[in-house]
N, C-alpha and C positions, 0 to 999 in steps of 0.2 A: 449104258453102262458107262461111267458110274452115276448112281444117285447119291446125291447127298441131302438127307433131311435134317433141317438146322432147326432146335427146338430152344425158345429160352423166354425169358421175358418180355413181356411187349415194348416197340421200339417204332420210333416212327418211319414212315418208307422211305424217306431218304437212306437213314441209316441201313436197313435192310436192304435196299438196290446197291449200296458201296461194297456191303459185306459179300453179299451173292457176286458182283462183279468180281470181287478179287479173289473168291471161290473160284470161280468160270475160268479167270485168269492162271491160275497155279496150275488148275487140272489142263488147260490146254498146254500150257511150259513143260510140265514135267509129268503127268499121267500118259502121253501119249496117245491120246484120244482126240477123233474131231469133234467141231462143237457140236453137230447134231447127235453125237452120242451123250452129250450131259445133260441133266436132270438135276435142280435144285429147288427144295420146298422150304418155305420157313411155317412155321406155325408158331403163334405165340400162346405161352402158357402164363397163366396169371400166378404171380408169386405164392399165394396161399396153396394153389395146387400142385406145387413143381415137386415136392417130394413124393407124394402120392402118385402124380401123373408121369415122372419121369424120373426119379432116383428109383423109387423103388419097381417100377415097370419095366425099366430099361437099362438104366446105369448097373444098380448092383447085376442082374441076372448075367450082363454082359461085362463084368469086371474082369475077366480076364482076355478078352479083347481092346481094351482100352488103349491107347496108345498115351493118351494124357488124360490123367483121372485125378480131378479135384486140383487143380493145376500142377500135379506131378508127373514129369515124363517118365513113359515106362520103356523107352528104349535106350 
């Protein structure tokens, strides 16, 4: 706990490392958990598969749990 799964268009390895490290630091500073409790994965989704793979299967069914949805803060 916590487990963060990042899904996005393909990015270079350096960009992915930078993003994962920033999220890791935020969790350490704000979530109140030790490093050993954090798991972060990155899954690249091709742009042409995005809507079918992510929007329809994950975002739309979970719209009520989104803190930010399509750039709009829900809190």
